[in-house]
N, C-alpha and C positions, 0 to 999 in steps of 0.2 A: 265326415271327410274321409277320403281314401287313405289307407295305411301307407300308400306310396309317399305321403308327405311327411312321414315320421323321421325324426332325426337319425334314427338308426339306419335308415335306408339312404340317407343323403349322400350323394356323390360329390366329390370336390370339383367345383367348376374349373374348367381350364381357361386360360387367357385366350381371347380371340384377337387375332391380328386383323386390323382394318387399315390397309395401307401401312404406314409406319407406326400406327398407334396400337397399343394393347388395351383391351377392355376386359375387366374381370380379373379374378385371382389376385386381388390386392393392388391392381393398377389404379392410378388416380381416377376419380370420377370424371367421366367423359360427357360431352354434350353432342347430341345429334339434333341439328336445328337448321331452319330455313323456312321460306314461304311454303304454304301448302302445295300450290301448283306453280310451275314456271310461268311467268308473265312476260317473257321475252328476254333476249340476251342482255340488254342494257340493265333491266331491273335485276336480273340474276347476278350480274357482275357487281352491281352497286351493293346489293344486299350481302353477297358473299364477302366483299371487301370489308364492310362494316363488322360482320360477324367474326371474320378472321382477326381483325384488329381488337375487338372486344375480348375474345377468348384468349388471344395472346397476352393482352394486358393482365387478364385474370389468371393466366397459367393453366387454363383448362383445355385438355385435349378435345379437338373439334372435328366433326364430320358434317359437311354441308348436305342438307336434305332438301330436295324439291322434286315434285312429281311431274314427269313428262305427260302423263295422262291420268285423270281421275275418272276411272271407269264405273264408279258406283254412285254417280250423282243422283239426287232426289228426282230431278226433272230432266226431260230431254234437252231443254234449252240451257241447262246449267253449264258454266264454263268448265272445260275439262283439261285444258293445257294445249301445248303445241303439237303433241303427238310424239311417237317414238323417235323418228329420225331426227327431227329438228331439236327435240328435247335432249337427246343424247349428245348432239353436237354442242349445245349450250352447256351442258354439265361438263363435257370434256374441256371446254374453254375455261370454265370456272376452275377446274382442277389444274390446268396448265398455268393459269394466271396467278393463282394464290397458293398452290402447293398443298391444298387440303384434300383429304379423301372425299368422295361424293357418293351419295345414296339416292335411290329412287325406288318406287314400287314397280313390280312387274305383275302382269295380270294373266298372261297366256304363256304356255310353254314355248311358243315360237318367238316370243319377245326375249327370252332369256339369253340366247347366244349373243345377239348384238348388244344387249345391255351389259353382259359380262365383259365385253371388250372395253367398256368405258368406266363402269361403276366399280368402286372398291368394295361396296356392300350392297347386296341385293335384298330387297324387302318384300315379303309376302304380306299383302293386306289382310286385315282381320277377317273380313268376309270370305276370304279365299284360303284360309289356313288349313282347311280339310281337303282341298282340291289336290288329289294325289299326283296327277300328271304335272301340275305346276310345281309342287313341292319337289318331286323327283328331278325335274328339269333344273331347278335351282341347285339341288344337291349335286348334280353332275357338272355344274358350271365351272368349278374350280375357284369360286369366290365364296367368302363368308356370307352367311344368310341371317337376316333378322326376320323373325316371324312374329307378327302381331297376334296375340291371343284373341280369338274370336269373342265377341261380346256375348255369345251364346255358349261358350266353352267353360267347363270346369278347369282349373289350373292343372290338376293332375292328369287330365286327358291330353295335355300338350306333350306328354311323354311319347304318345304315338306319332305325333308330328316330327318330333326330334328323331325318333327311330327311323322314320322314312328318309330323313335327310342323311343320317349316319349310314344306313344301308345303301344309299346312293353315292356314298363317297365323301360326304361333307361332315367334318368334325367341328368346324368353326361355326357354331350356332349361337345366336342371341335370341332370347325370348322377351317380348315386350307386353307389359300389362297396359291396357287402355280402357279399362272400365268394363263392367258387366251390366247387361240389360236388367233394368229394375222397373218393371211395368212398361207402360207405353211412353215413348219419346223421352226416356230418361236412362241414365247410367249411374252406377254407384261403384266406388272403388273399395275392394276388399284387400287390404294390404297383406293379409295372410297369403294371398296368391303369389307374392314375390318370393316368400320363403319356399312355398311348394314348388315353384318352377325352378328355383335354384337347386332344390334337392334332386332334380333330374340330371344335374351336372352341367348346366349352362349358366353363363352370366345373365343377369336380368336387367332390363331397361324399364323405366317408367315413363309412359307417355302422358305428360301433365296437361296437354292441351286437348287431345281427343277424349280424355277422361271427363272433361266438363261439357262434352257435346250433349245436345238434346236432339237425338236423331229424328229428322223429319219434323222437328218441333215448330217450324214456321211454315208448314204446308208444303210449298214447293222447294224448300231448302231446310237444312238443319240449323237449329239455334245453338246457343251455348252460353256458358256462365264463366267468362274469362276471369272474373273477380276471384275465383277459387284456384286458379292455376298456380300461383306462387305458394299458397298454403299447402296444396297437395304435393308440389315439388319438394318443399322443405320436409314434409312428413315422410316422403319416399326416401330421401337421403338419410333421414334419421333411422329409417327402418333398415337401410343398408343396400340400396341399389348400386349397380355398377356403372350405370349411365342414365342420363335424362334425355328424353326426346321431347322437343318443343317446337311447334310451328310458330314462327315469328314474322312480323311484318311492320314496316314503318308506319302504316296507317291501316290497321285491320278493318275498320269500318268501311273502307273503300276497296278492300280486296275482293277479287272475283270469286274466291272459293274459301269456305270455312272461316270467314272473317270473325264471327262471333266467338270463336274459340282461340284465335291466334293471340299470342302475347305481343303487345307493342314493343318494338325494338328498344325504345327508350327505357323500358322497365328492366331490361335484361342485366345491365351492369350491377344493379343493387341485388337482384336475385342471385347472380353468380357469387357475389360476396357472401350472401347469407348461406348458400348451400356449401360453399367452401368452409365457412366457419363451423357448420354442423359436422361436415366430414372430418375436419381437424379435431373437433371436440371428441369424436369417436375414435381418434387415433389413426385415421386413414390419411395417407398422403393426399393432399388436395391439389397439388400442382405437378406438372411434368414439363421438362424441357422439350420443346417441340422439335422433332427430327425432320430432316428434309424428306419430301416425298420422292420416291424413285420414279424414273420415267416408266411409262406403261410399256410392259414387255411380255404380256401373256399371263396366264394364270399363275 
């Protein structure tokens, strides 16, 4: 393991502002959650309403996540989402209706400016985390950026990604662990990576749903083992993450994208209670009063 992961080299992570929320540096455990891909305005508003209610009841800071485009599908005919323009309009309506920050993936540098006008948090997908032009465009956007660690990346190598963002003007960076390639069609989670990435000086997020993915494991689509999502989420909170990332759906088996890995919405209240209890046992504040979201007014 690289010496960059040693405690002596560890930088104190700064809190990252996502809309009115703070993530990291001792702030309460946050949740980034929503359906994998946008399935239309009605579905997005219905899901967001349920998630806002559940997280408010639990006192958990919440960011709504759903992708306007899934550009890395296994097959050409796989569902990708409504696309940039319509997807951003829907996410903007979610934000306006429920006052929650919103998050989506960006895939190309020219997507970043329009996305930054709507999104409170830009996300660089794992497969694209080394694409310099995309990372630099995100860094120049004026928005905080969440970077998924590539399945092919060592955690200490994410230091170079963070440096690209910082040199482009972005200090508000989150790093997300989502599993590492383990042979063919399989991922494994090395929880040491959470400490390694935090030593870079960023808050860390654990993606509990993509970590159970079996990439390409069903031929023309990826499989998954959602029965392990809750256990991995609990373990990550015990390890000390700053936020959890989970894709959720009211009926994952009928979802058009990543159904095998998504958490059923009905399972979420119990899991939130469990992770809050773990955070509390470790002496972390587990809840936060939810502030109002300011009107969109530029970076």
